[in-house]
Steps between C-alpha positions, in 0.01 A plus 500: 500500500820701519726661760686828460802577720565869577711715739820292474321181607693300240835650603435433870419136426814470287725643772342268757565199273862608450556556873382144570671344199662183632864401493581202271334182620236678711133543411346794682195689382393842621135581574300819519161670477365758256227750580311730266154502345263213433227549247442447132866588459747368761779743588805413710631815666693412820742212557570352845791253504465248782799264480583147397233246413463204733629185332221355288407142581170317485453563872629859523336740263499840669200508738214747464570639848846622402380672184201650681724644773728658238195645322381658822839658564528630143145640509598721793740674262266514202156561649335611176634223274383148420709186516555415133770236468783310658828421328795271539820437309615200302880533510693273263854430384409518132221598262254243369150483351209543743725622784228736627231232498351407839606185681260255664593674827395835352165355392443351846598827668243689291242238591583526871457881498156446349459852362470652156826695521781485247826312541804651325798281421827686447749262334858627518848378411843654546673515163874549538526590130282808544630851571481552878440873439196456274198714583155349542358396165175311452243435232167332450514165330210318339483140615256216547296491822411188696288377788685298762344227714609307809631147468417219737766390747732675741781582260532873427810511278312373193331724240125544549253380240416779257280584204513780242293810581600746227758555225506876572634543851723783614795471738794720599860409423815700559838540661670714762875502558598134464154355566246380244137469607152403389179594682164322467175543692234243590147516638356224722159405357416246768599219266829610347765772478405684182749734336403867459625791289779699668592866449735751662503881473870531596 
């Protein structure tokens, strides 16, 4: 399975992540919906930023009712499109390996939605050493793909259990102004969040 982002979907997500990028010491994630075409090939065409993610705890993963209400509102604007994916940011103070991997909270959120839609994680960091006038640059990167599973217990700030899916995954990495980012996409199989191939036509 793979997802292709078109019509400035990637740029809109990036600008949303930057606009919600937290001040030092804060941890705020943005959240949004992507509409387009579902079929043999998934296409993300329209991005609808929603706002900050509710704090993730074992007892407060965003409820289905909230997401369903936002879907209904967005569908009024895009009557001929399908709901394809939702996204959220992972803002950090520094780069590290696996920074766009899902958390246990992300796995539980996907499980609570109970659909076969894609979850996009947009990891981003402000890099003071970068040129603040840099134009958007991104590239595909080959990387390993994993499946991520829930862990028992209420704690959500621990990494989920994972297993290797493929050695030939594709992600998006890049930078814009003084921000570095990495984008990965995951599909909820009913058992795990399974990474999918990601493309962009921008």
